[in-house]
KOLMARFI-758448 format. One record per residue (C-alpha): residue number from 1; residue in one letter; x, y, z. Coordinates in steps of 0.2 Angstrom, whole numbers. Example, Ala and Ser with C-alpha at 12.3 -4.5 7.8 and 13.67 -1.06 7.14 Angstrom:
<rs>
+-----+---+-------+-------+-------+
!   k ! r !    c1 !    c2 !    c3 !
+-----+---+-------+-------+-------+
!   1 ! A !    62 !   -22 !    39 !
!   2 ! S !    68 !    -5 !    36 !
+-----+---+-------+-------+-------+
</rs>
This chain:
<rs>
+-----+---+-------+-------+-------+
!   k ! r !    c1 !    c2 !    c3 !
+-----+---+-------+-------+-------+
!   1 ! M !   109 !   -50 !   200 !
!   2 ! K !    94 !   -57 !   208 !
!   3 ! T !    89 !   -59 !   227 !
!   4 ! T !    74 !   -63 !   237 !
!   5 ! A !    67 !   -52 !   251 !
!   6 ! K !    53 !   -55 !   263 !
!   7 ! A !    41 !   -44 !   273 !
!   8 ! Q !    36 !   -47 !   292 !
!   9 ! R !    22 !   -40 !   301 !
!  10 ! V !    26 !   -33 !   319 !
!  11 ! Y !    11 !   -33 !   331 !
!  12 ! D !     9 !   -23 !   347 !
!  13 ! D !    11 !   -37 !   358 !
!  14 ! G !    29 !   -40 !   351 !
!  15 ! R !    25 !   -54 !   339 !
!  16 ! V !    34 !   -55 !   322 !
!  17 ! V !    25 !   -65 !   308 !
!  18 ! D !    31 !   -68 !   290 !
!  19 ! L !    19 !   -62 !   277 !
!  20 ! D !    16 !   -78 !   267 !
!  21 ! T !     3 !   -73 !   254 !
!  22 ! L !     5 !   -62 !   238 !
!  23 ! Q !     8 !   -44 !   242 !
!  24 ! Q !    10 !   -28 !   232 !
!  25 ! W !    28 !   -24 !   230 !
!  26 ! T !    35 !    -8 !   221 !
!  27 ! S !    52 !    -1 !   216 !
!  28 ! S !    53 !    18 !   216 !
!  29 ! A !    67 !    17 !   203 !
!  30 ! P !    63 !     1 !   192 !
!  31 ! Q !    78 !     6 !   180 !
!  32 ! V !    89 !     2 !   195 !
!  33 ! A !    80 !   -13 !   202 !
!  34 ! S !    64 !   -22 !   197 !
!  35 ! V !    53 !   -32 !   208 !
!  36 ! E !    43 !   -47 !   205 !
!  37 ! P !    30 !   -52 !   219 !
!  38 ! Q !    30 !   -71 !   223 !
!  39 ! P !    14 !   -81 !   228 !
!  40 ! D !    23 !   -85 !   245 !
!  41 ! G !    23 !   -67 !   250 !
!  42 ! T !    42 !   -64 !   246 !
!  43 ! V !    48 !   -53 !   232 !
!  44 ! Q !    62 !   -57 !   219 !
!  45 ! V !    72 !   -41 !   217 !
!  46 ! T !    83 !   -39 !   201 !
!  47 ! A !    98 !   -27 !   202 !
!  48 ! L !    99 !   -18 !   185 !
!  49 ! K !   111 !    -4 !   186 !
!  50 ! P !   120 !     6 !   200 !
!  51 ! G !   109 !    18 !   210 !
!  52 ! S !    97 !    19 !   224 !
!  53 ! T !    79 !    13 !   225 !
!  54 ! I !    66 !    11 !   238 !
!  55 ! I !    57 !    -6 !   239 !
!  56 ! T !    40 !    -4 !   246 !
!  57 ! V !    27 !   -17 !   252 !
!  58 ! N !     9 !   -14 !   255 !
!  59 ! A !    -1 !   -27 !   265 !
!  60 ! D !   -19 !   -23 !   270 !
!  61 ! E !   -18 !    -6 !   278 !
!  62 ! A !     0 !    -7 !   283 !
!  63 ! S !    16 !    -4 !   273 !
!  64 ! G !    34 !    -5 !   275 !
!  65 ! E !    49 !     0 !   265 !
!  66 ! A !    68 !    -2 !   263 !
!  67 ! T !    82 !     7 !   253 !
!  68 ! L !    92 !    -4 !   241 !
!  69 ! E !   109 !     2 !   235 !
!  70 ! V !   115 !    -6 !   219 !
!  71 ! T !   133 !    -5 !   217 !
!  72 ! E !   144 !    -8 !   202 !
!  73 ! A !   144 !   -27 !   199 !
!  74 ! T !   159 !   -37 !   203 !
!  75 ! G !   151 !   -53 !   197 !
!  76 ! A !   137 !   -54 !   185 !
!  77 ! R !   137 !   -41 !   171 !
!  78 ! L !   123 !   -37 !   158 !
!  79 ! L !   131 !   -44 !   142 !
!  80 ! S !   117 !   -41 !   129 !
!  81 ! L !    99 !   -37 !   126 !
!  82 ! Q !    87 !   -47 !   115 !
!  83 ! V !    71 !   -37 !   109 !
!  84 ! S !    57 !   -48 !   103 !
!  85 ! P !    49 !   -49 !    91 !
!  86 ! T !    64 !   -45 !    80 !
!  87 ! I !    54 !   -40 !    65 !
!  88 ! A !    35 !   -35 !    66 !
!  89 ! S !    22 !   -26 !    55 !
!  90 ! V !     7 !   -17 !    60 !
!  91 ! P !    -7 !    -7 !    52 !
!  92 ! V !    -8 !    12 !    56 !
!  93 ! G !   -16 !    14 !    73 !
!  94 ! I !   -12 !    -3 !    79 !
!  95 ! T !     0 !    -8 !    93 !
!  96 ! Q !    14 !   -21 !    95 !
!  97 ! Q !    21 !   -26 !   112 !
!  98 ! F !    40 !   -28 !   112 !
!  99 ! T !    49 !   -36 !   126 !
! 100 ! A !    68 !   -36 !   131 !
! 101 ! Q !    77 !   -50 !   139 !
! 102 ! G !    94 !   -46 !   147 !
! 103 ! S !   108 !   -60 !   147 !
! 104 ! Y !   120 !   -59 !   161 !
! 105 ! S !   138 !   -65 !   163 !
! 106 ! D !   132 !   -78 !   177 !
! 107 ! G !   122 !   -86 !   164 !
! 108 ! T !   105 !   -79 !   170 !
! 109 ! T !    92 !   -71 !   158 !
! 110 ! V !    80 !   -58 !   165 !
! 111 ! D !    65 !   -49 !   158 !
! 112 ! V !    70 !   -31 !   158 !
! 113 ! T !    56 !   -24 !   147 !
! 114 ! S !    49 !   -12 !   161 !
! 115 ! S !    66 !    -6 !   166 !
! 116 ! A !    74 !    -3 !   149 !
! 117 ! T !    73 !    14 !   140 !
! 118 ! W !    64 !    13 !   123 !
! 119 ! T !    66 !    23 !   108 !
! 120 ! S !    60 !    24 !    90 !
! 121 ! S !    71 !    29 !    75 !
! 122 ! N !    57 !    38 !    67 !
! 123 ! T !    42 !    44 !    78 !
! 124 ! A !    33 !    50 !    62 !
! 125 ! I !    30 !    32 !    57 !
! 126 ! A !    30 !    23 !    74 !
! 127 ! T !    31 !    27 !    92 !
! 128 ! V !    36 !    16 !   107 !
! 129 ! S !    31 !    19 !   125 !
! 130 ! S !    42 !    17 !   140 !
! 131 ! T !    35 !    -1 !   142 !
! 132 ! G !    40 !    -6 !   124 !
! 133 ! L !    22 !    -4 !   116 !
! 134 ! G !    25 !     1 !    98 !
! 135 ! T !    11 !    10 !    89 !
! 136 ! G !    10 !    13 !    70 !
! 137 ! V !     8 !    31 !    65 !
! 138 ! A !     9 !    32 !    46 !
! 139 ! G !    14 !    19 !    33 !
! 140 ! G !    32 !    17 !    31 !
! 141 ! G !    47 !     9 !    39 !
! 142 ! P !    55 !    -2 !    44 !
! 143 ! V !    58 !     9 !    60 !
! 144 ! T !    72 !     3 !    72 !
! 145 ! I !    65 !     0 !    90 !
! 146 ! T !    79 !     1 !   103 !
! 147 ! A !    79 !    -5 !   121 !
! 148 ! T !    94 !     1 !   131 !
! 149 ! L !    99 !    -3 !   149 !
! 150 ! A !   116 !     0 !   157 !
! 151 ! D !   124 !     6 !   141 !
! 152 ! V !   119 !   -11 !   132 !
! 153 ! S !   106 !   -10 !   118 !
! 154 ! G !    95 !   -22 !   108 !
! 155 ! T !    85 !   -18 !    92 !
! 156 ! A !    70 !   -24 !    82 !
! 157 ! Q !    62 !   -18 !    66 !
! 158 ! L !    44 !   -12 !    65 !
! 159 ! S !    36 !    -8 !    48 !
! 160 ! V !    19 !     1 !    47 !
! 161 ! T !     7 !    -4 !    33 !
! 162 ! G !    -5 !     9 !    27 !
! 163 ! W !    -4 !    26 !    19 !
! 164 ! T !     8 !    40 !    20 !
! 165 ! S !     8 !    57 !    11 !
! 166 ! A !    18 !    58 !    -5 !
! 167 ! G !    16 !    77 !    -6 !
! 168 ! S !     6 !    87 !   -19 !
! 169 ! M !     7 !    90 !   -38 !
! 170 ! S !     8 !   108 !   -44 !
! 171 ! T !    -8 !   106 !   -53 !
! 172 ! S !   -24 !    97 !   -47 !
! 173 ! R !   -30 !    84 !   -60 !
! 174 ! Y !   -41 !    69 !   -64 !
! 175 ! N !   -43 !    57 !   -79 !
! 176 ! H !   -24 !    59 !   -81 !
! 177 ! T !   -11 !    45 !   -84 !
! 178 ! A !     3 !    39 !   -73 !
! 179 ! T !    18 !    29 !   -80 !
! 180 ! R !    33 !    22 !   -71 !
! 181 ! L !    49 !    26 !   -80 !
! 182 ! D !    64 !    14 !   -80 !
! 183 ! S !    72 !    26 !   -67 !
! 184 ! G !    58 !    22 !   -55 !
! 185 ! R !    51 !    39 !   -56 !
! 186 ! V !    33 !    42 !   -61 !
! 187 ! L !    27 !    53 !   -75 !
! 188 ! I !    10 !    61 !   -74 !
! 189 ! T !     2 !    68 !   -90 !
! 190 ! G !   -13 !    79 !   -94 !
! 191 ! G !   -30 !    76 !   -86 !
! 192 ! R !   -43 !    88 !   -82 !
! 193 ! N !   -44 !   102 !   -69 !
! 194 ! G !   -62 !   107 !   -67 !
! 195 ! T !   -67 !   113 !   -85 !
! 196 ! T !   -49 !   115 !   -90 !
! 197 ! T !   -40 !   101 !  -100 !
! 198 ! L !   -22 !   100 !   -96 !
! 199 ! S !    -6 !    98 !  -107 !
! 200 ! S !     6 !    99 !   -92 !
! 201 ! A !    16 !    85 !   -85 !
! 202 ! E !    25 !    82 !   -69 !
! 203 ! L !    37 !    69 !   -62 !
! 204 ! Y !    37 !    61 !   -45 !
! 205 ! D !    54 !    54 !   -37 !
! 206 ! P !    51 !    41 !   -24 !
! 207 ! A !    69 !    43 !   -18 !
! 208 ! T !    65 !    61 !   -12 !
! 209 ! H !    46 !    61 !   -12 !
! 210 ! A !    47 !    76 !   -22 !
! 211 ! W !    37 !    83 !   -37 !
! 212 ! S !    45 !    93 !   -51 !
! 213 ! P !    37 !   100 !   -68 !
! 214 ! V !    43 !    93 !   -84 !
! 215 ! S !    40 !    99 !  -102 !
! 216 ! A !    22 !   100 !  -107 !
! 217 ! M !    14 !    90 !  -121 !
! 218 ! S !    10 !    99 !  -137 !
! 219 ! K !    -9 !    95 !  -135 !
! 220 ! S !   -20 !    96 !  -120 !
! 221 ! R !   -29 !    80 !  -116 !
! 222 ! F !   -39 !    69 !  -103 !
! 223 ! D !   -46 !    52 !  -103 !
! 224 ! H !   -31 !    47 !  -114 !
! 225 ! A !   -19 !    33 !  -113 !
! 226 ! A !     0 !    31 !  -109 !
! 227 ! L !    12 !    17 !  -108 !
! 228 ! L !    31 !    14 !  -107 !
! 229 ! L !    39 !     8 !  -122 !
! 230 ! S !    53 !    -5 !  -123 !
! 231 ! D !    66 !     8 !  -126 !
! 232 ! G !    61 !    19 !  -111 !
! 233 ! Y !    51 !    32 !  -120 !
! 234 ! V !    33 !    35 !  -115 !
! 235 ! L !    19 !    34 !  -128 !
! 236 ! V !     3 !    45 !  -126 !
! 237 ! T !   -12 !    43 !  -137 !
! 238 ! G !   -29 !    51 !  -140 !
! 239 ! G !   -40 !    59 !  -126 !
! 240 ! V !   -53 !    72 !  -126 !
! 241 ! G !   -46 !    87 !  -135 !
! 242 ! A !   -33 !    77 !  -145 !
! 243 ! L !   -42 !    63 !  -152 !
! 244 ! T !   -30 !    56 !  -165 !
! 245 ! S !   -15 !    65 !  -158 !
! 246 ! V !     0 !    54 !  -153 !
! 247 ! E !    16 !    60 !  -143 !
! 248 ! M !    31 !    52 !  -137 !
! 249 ! Y !    41 !    58 !  -121 !
! 250 ! D !    60 !    56 !  -120 !
! 251 ! P !    65 !    56 !  -101 !
! 252 ! A !    83 !    58 !  -105 !
! 253 ! N !    81 !    74 !  -114 !
! 254 ! N !    64 !    80 !  -105 !
! 255 ! A !    57 !    82 !  -123 !
! 256 ! W !    40 !    78 !  -132 !
! 257 ! Y !    40 !    73 !  -150 !
! 258 ! E !    24 !    71 !  -161 !
! 259 ! V !    23 !    55 !  -170 !
! 260 ! S !    11 !    48 !  -183 !
! 261 ! P !    -7 !    50 !  -178 !
! 262 ! M !   -20 !    36 !  -176 !
! 263 ! S !   -32 !    33 !  -190 !
! 264 ! G !   -46 !    36 !  -179 !
! 265 ! G !   -50 !    48 !  -165 !
! 266 ! R !   -53 !    41 !  -148 !
! 267 ! Y !   -54 !    43 !  -129 !
! 268 ! G !   -59 !    31 !  -116 !
! 269 ! H !   -48 !    18 !  -125 !
! 270 ! T !   -35 !     5 !  -120 !
! 271 ! M !   -17 !     3 !  -125 !
! 272 ! T !    -7 !   -13 !  -122 !
! 273 ! L !    12 !   -16 !  -125 !
! 274 ! L !    14 !   -32 !  -134 !
! 275 ! P !    28 !   -44 !  -132 !
! 276 ! S !    35 !   -39 !  -150 !
! 277 ! G !    37 !   -21 !  -144 !
! 278 ! Q !    22 !   -15 !  -154 !
! 279 ! V !     7 !    -7 !  -146 !
! 280 ! L !   -11 !   -12 !  -147 !
! 281 ! V !   -25 !     2 !  -146 !
! 282 ! T !   -43 !    -4 !  -144 !
! 283 ! G !   -60 !     4 !  -144 !
! 284 ! G !   -64 !    21 !  -136 !
! 285 ! T !   -76 !    34 !  -142 !
! 286 ! D !   -75 !    50 !  -153 !
! 287 ! G !   -88 !    58 !  -142 !
! 288 ! T !  -103 !    52 !  -152 !
! 289 ! N !  -101 !    34 !  -155 !
! 290 ! A !   -92 !    19 !  -147 !
! 291 ! S !   -78 !    12 !  -158 !
! 292 ! A !   -75 !    -6 !  -162 !
! 293 ! T !   -59 !    -2 !  -171 !
! 294 ! A !   -41 !    -7 !  -166 !
! 295 ! E !   -24 !    -2 !  -172 !
! 296 ! V !    -6 !    -7 !  -169 !
! 297 ! F !     8 !     5 !  -168 !
! 298 ! E !    26 !     0 !  -173 !
! 299 ! P !    37 !    12 !  -164 !
! 300 ! L !    53 !     8 !  -174 !
! 301 ! A !    44 !    13 !  -190 !
! 302 ! N !    33 !    26 !  -183 !
! 303 ! I !    18 !    19 !  -192 !
! 304 ! W !     0 !    12 !  -187 !
! 305 ! L !    -6 !    -4 !  -194 !
! 306 ! K !   -24 !    -8 !  -195 !
! 307 ! S !   -31 !   -23 !  -185 !
! 308 ! S !   -47 !   -32 !  -188 !
! 309 ! L !   -62 !   -25 !  -179 !
! 310 ! M !   -68 !   -31 !  -162 !
! 311 ! S !   -85 !   -39 !  -162 !
! 312 ! T !   -92 !   -26 !  -151 !
! 313 ! A !   -89 !    -7 !  -150 !
! 314 ! R !   -84 !    -2 !  -133 !
! 315 ! F !   -76 !    12 !  -122 !
! 316 ! H !   -71 !    13 !  -104 !
! 317 ! H !   -67 !    -6 !  -105 !
! 318 ! T !   -51 !   -15 !  -100 !
! 319 ! A !   -37 !   -24 !  -109 !
! 320 ! T !   -25 !   -36 !  -101 !
! 321 ! L !   -10 !   -44 !  -108 !
! 322 ! L !   -11 !   -63 !  -104 !
! 323 ! P !     4 !   -74 !  -101 !
! 324 ! S !     1 !   -82 !  -119 !
! 325 ! G !     4 !   -65 !  -127 !
! 326 ! K !   -14 !   -63 !  -131 !
! 327 ! V !   -24 !   -48 !  -125 !
! 328 ! L !   -41 !   -50 !  -116 !
! 329 ! V !   -53 !   -36 !  -118 !
! 330 ! S !   -68 !   -35 !  -106 !
! 331 ! G !   -83 !   -25 !  -103 !
! 332 ! G !   -85 !    -7 !  -106 !
! 333 ! T !  -100 !     3 !  -112 !
! 334 ! N !  -109 !     8 !  -128 !
! 335 ! A !  -126 !    14 !  -133 !
! 336 ! S !  -134 !    -1 !  -126 !
! 337 ! G !  -126 !     2 !  -109 !
! 338 ! S !  -113 !    -8 !   -98 !
! 339 ! L !  -107 !   -24 !  -107 !
! 340 ! S !  -103 !   -42 !  -101 !
! 341 ! S !   -95 !   -47 !  -117 !
! 342 ! A !   -76 !   -51 !  -119 !
! 343 ! E !   -65 !   -55 !  -133 !
! 344 ! V !   -47 !   -60 !  -136 !
! 345 ! Y !   -34 !   -53 !  -148 !
! 346 ! D !   -20 !   -64 !  -155 !
! 347 ! P !    -5 !   -54 !  -161 !
! 348 ! A !     1 !   -69 !  -171 !
! 349 ! T !   -14 !   -68 !  -183 !
! 350 ! N !   -20 !   -50 !  -180 !
! 351 ! S !   -37 !   -57 !  -176 !
! 352 ! W !   -50 !   -57 !  -163 !
! 353 ! A !   -60 !   -72 !  -155 !
! 354 ! P !   -74 !   -71 !  -144 !
! 355 ! A !   -71 !   -75 !  -125 !
! 356 ! A !   -84 !   -82 !  -113 !
! 357 ! T !   -97 !   -70 !  -107 !
! 358 ! M !   -94 !   -62 !   -90 !
! 359 ! V !  -104 !   -66 !   -75 !
! 360 ! T !  -111 !   -48 !   -75 !
! 361 ! S !  -108 !   -32 !   -85 !
! 362 ! H !   -94 !   -20 !   -80 !
! 363 ! S !   -88 !    -3 !   -86 !
! 364 ! H !   -77 !     9 !   -78 !
! 365 ! H !   -70 !    -6 !   -69 !
! 366 ! A !   -52 !   -13 !   -66 !
! 367 ! A !   -43 !   -28 !   -73 !
! 368 ! T !   -28 !   -36 !   -64 !
! 369 ! L !   -17 !   -50 !   -70 !
! 370 ! L !   -14 !   -62 !   -55 !
! 371 ! S !     1 !   -72 !   -52 !
! 372 ! S !    -9 !   -87 !   -57 !
! 373 ! G !   -12 !   -80 !   -75 !
! 374 ! K !   -30 !   -78 !   -71 !
! 375 ! V !   -38 !   -60 !   -73 !
! 376 ! L !   -47 !   -52 !   -59 !
! 377 ! I !   -61 !   -40 !   -64 !
! 378 ! S !   -67 !   -28 !   -50 !
! 379 ! G !   -82 !   -17 !   -48 !
! 380 ! G !   -87 !    -4 !   -61 !
! 381 ! Q !  -104 !     3 !   -66 !
! 382 ! S !  -116 !   -11 !   -68 !
! 383 ! V !  -135 !   -12 !   -65 !
! 384 ! T !  -133 !   -29 !   -58 !
! 385 ! G !  -118 !   -29 !   -47 !
! 386 ! P !  -107 !   -14 !   -44 !
! 387 ! S !   -98 !   -22 !   -30 !
! 388 ! S !   -95 !   -39 !   -39 !
! 389 ! S !   -79 !   -46 !   -45 !
! 390 ! E !   -75 !   -61 !   -56 !
! 391 ! L !   -60 !   -71 !   -62 !
! 392 ! Y !   -56 !   -76 !   -80 !
! 393 ! D !   -46 !   -92 !   -83 !
! 394 ! P !   -38 !   -92 !  -100 !
! 395 ! A !   -34 !  -110 !   -99 !
! 396 ! T !   -53 !  -114 !   -99 !
! 397 ! N !   -60 !   -98 !  -106 !
! 398 ! S !   -72 !   -97 !   -92 !
! 399 ! W !   -78 !   -84 !   -79 !
! 400 ! S !   -82 !   -87 !   -61 !
! 401 ! A !   -88 !   -76 !   -47 !
! 402 ! A !   -74 !   -69 !   -35 !
! 403 ! G !   -86 !   -62 !   -22 !
! 404 ! S !   -92 !   -45 !   -18 !
! 405 ! M !   -80 !   -31 !   -13 !
! 406 ! V !   -82 !   -22 !     4 !
! 407 ! E !   -88 !    -7 !    -6 !
! 408 ! S !   -97 !    -5 !   -22 !
! 409 ! R !   -86 !     6 !   -33 !
! 410 ! S !   -81 !    12 !   -50 !
! 411 ! R !   -67 !    23 !   -57 !
! 412 ! H !   -56 !    15 !   -44 !
! 413 ! T !   -39 !     7 !   -46 !
! 414 ! A !   -33 !   -11 !   -43 !
! 415 ! T !   -15 !   -15 !   -41 !
! 416 ! L !    -6 !   -31 !   -39 !
! 417 ! L !     6 !   -32 !   -24 !
! 418 ! A !    21 !   -42 !   -22 !
! 419 ! S !    12 !   -53 !   -10 !
! 420 ! G !     0 !   -58 !   -24 !
! 421 ! Q !   -14 !   -49 !   -16 !
! 422 ! V !   -23 !   -35 !   -25 !
! 423 ! L !   -25 !   -17 !   -18 !
! 424 ! V !   -41 !    -9 !   -23 !
! 425 ! A !   -42 !    10 !   -18 !
! 426 ! G !   -54 !    24 !   -20 !
! 427 ! G !   -67 !    26 !   -33 !
! 428 ! D !   -85 !    32 !   -33 !
! 429 ! G !  -102 !    24 !   -30 !
! 430 ! S !  -115 !    31 !   -18 !
! 431 ! S !  -101 !    44 !   -14 !
! 432 ! Y !   -83 !    46 !   -17 !
! 433 ! Y !   -72 !    34 !    -6 !
! 434 ! N !   -56 !    35 !     3 !
! 435 ! T !   -58 !    17 !     8 !
! 436 ! A !   -46 !     3 !     2 !
! 437 ! E !   -48 !   -16 !     2 !
! 438 ! L !   -37 !   -31 !    -2 !
! 439 ! Y !   -42 !   -46 !   -13 !
! 440 ! N !   -33 !   -63 !    -8 !
! 441 ! P !   -32 !   -75 !   -22 !
! 442 ! A !   -28 !   -89 !   -10 !
! 443 ! T !   -45 !   -88 !    -2 !
! 444 ! S !   -54 !   -78 !   -16 !
! 445 ! S !   -60 !   -66 !    -2 !
! 446 ! W !   -60 !   -47 !     1 !
! 447 ! S !   -56 !   -38 !    17 !
! 448 ! A !   -54 !   -19 !    21 !
! 449 ! T !   -37 !   -12 !    24 !
! 450 ! V !   -32 !     6 !    30 !
! 451 ! S !   -41 !    20 !    22 !
! 452 ! M !   -33 !    34 !    12 !
! 453 ! A !   -32 !    52 !    19 !
! 454 ! A !   -43 !    58 !     4 !
! 455 ! S !   -58 !    52 !    -5 !
! 456 ! R !   -54 !    51 !   -23 !
! 457 ! G !   -60 !    43 !   -40 !
! 458 ! A !   -53 !    44 !   -58 !
! 459 ! H !   -36 !    44 !   -50 !
! 460 ! T !   -21 !    33 !   -54 !
! 461 ! A !   -11 !    20 !   -45 !
! 462 ! T !     6 !    15 !   -49 !
! 463 ! P !    17 !     1 !   -42 !
! 464 ! L !    34 !     8 !   -37 !
! 465 ! L !    50 !    -2 !   -38 !
! 466 ! S !    50 !    -3 !   -19 !
! 467 ! G !    34 !   -13 !   -19 !
! 468 ! R !    24 !     2 !   -13 !
! 469 ! V !    10 !     9 !   -23 !
! 470 ! L !     8 !    28 !   -28 !
! 471 ! V !    -9 !    35 !   -29 !
! 472 ! V !   -11 !    52 !   -37 !
! 473 ! G !   -24 !    65 !   -40 !
! 474 ! G !   -42 !    62 !   -44 !
! 475 ! E !   -58 !    71 !   -39 !
! 476 ! D !   -68 !    70 !   -23 !
! 477 ! G !   -85 !    74 !   -31 !
! 478 ! T !   -82 !    93 !   -28 !
! 479 ! N !   -64 !    97 !   -32 !
! 480 ! P !   -50 !    90 !   -42 !
! 481 ! L !   -35 !    84 !   -31 !
! 482 ! A !   -17 !    88 !   -32 !
! 483 ! T !   -12 !    77 !   -17 !
! 484 ! A !    -4 !    60 !   -18 !
! 485 ! E !    -2 !    46 !    -6 !
! 486 ! V !     9 !    30 !    -5 !
! 487 ! Y !     2 !    13 !     1 !
! 488 ! V !    15 !     3 !    11 !
! 489 ! P !    10 !   -16 !    11 !
+-----+---+-------+-------+-------+
</rs>
């Protein structure tokens, strides 16, 4: 219920004059009754719940007060609270103001933001002040923000974009692999811990944010490759310490099986699942020379089939499956340095064809297939442009510049988000980075986003079924890392 009150100044000579200009009014118990000063000197008082409050007015050096008793309403009752905005999203450390509107039985609507009691369902992700100001604490959500007044509540949802801890592996590692299984869990294999090459493997469960050890591989390896096969098994090939070795992991039985070895030993190579269910392996190095060889694995027959040679030997390049079913191989390095050449593999003819030359050379870069069917190349080691990015258009077999990243980086990760944007995280350049940035294909522009807790390069990034991104391990220039973080878009 609302009412209007006024204040009068009483002079020594007995005169009584109404105050007719804006005055400072306060309520000692705003949860009982709120005050809204008016330009004509009066105040609009809104009774909110039973109780007692002191209404005070300050005018120049004089003041006055009155006690207001709010009794149980016999007329207008608070029927509902509407919190606005109903759905909101903020980055870590940024605020969002919520408001609460009360609807009463007499048809009136009152702003009760300052008199309601505000709570957050998870203060580790987002907090809310007594005035409805929400603050992002850590990536996650949505968190339920609740406003309550006179036993009536209204809610809103607040999500926080950014990074949140995903615990730690039992072993620090970099140059490992990460593969999302059909179950949604993520398998981490091998890698390097200082001077030690690892055979161990671990499993991350997004549902519980927990890590657990699984059976170790038969061979220790790093700078190897892994992918999920059509039947749910994980294929692991090559790597330092296991050049020709190939193993297959069975998630249902937590078991590894050795399968036919590759014809050539390699690390720093790529592996691509073809639409046929076969697997294309390209390039790499045996530790002495870069390789131009490629071979195709047939999982059902457990045999390797020779492919024709690439035109250029290369390692630490990228391979991207195009919508056409062909595979784009780009950049990398060999004895001549970072490469700007690219070529396309056609599974139908088991042959290679040259693609247009990139705008600049790239190695230790990242390649991401966009929703448009174009391929984004980001960063990498290059004399001419370590912060550069470019787009390949398969329809026109052409490359075009896509702007410079906020940070020059290589050995980073680049992950396509559900929004169509690309998240680039970590890597190294002038130092090791904890920074992250987003590429927006709609504007072909880069912008910084919330940084990770740890600087890391040679890590992995895996899109989870939830649309979030799991970043694992890596090194910070001094130590290998066991920590993991999840990015919440």
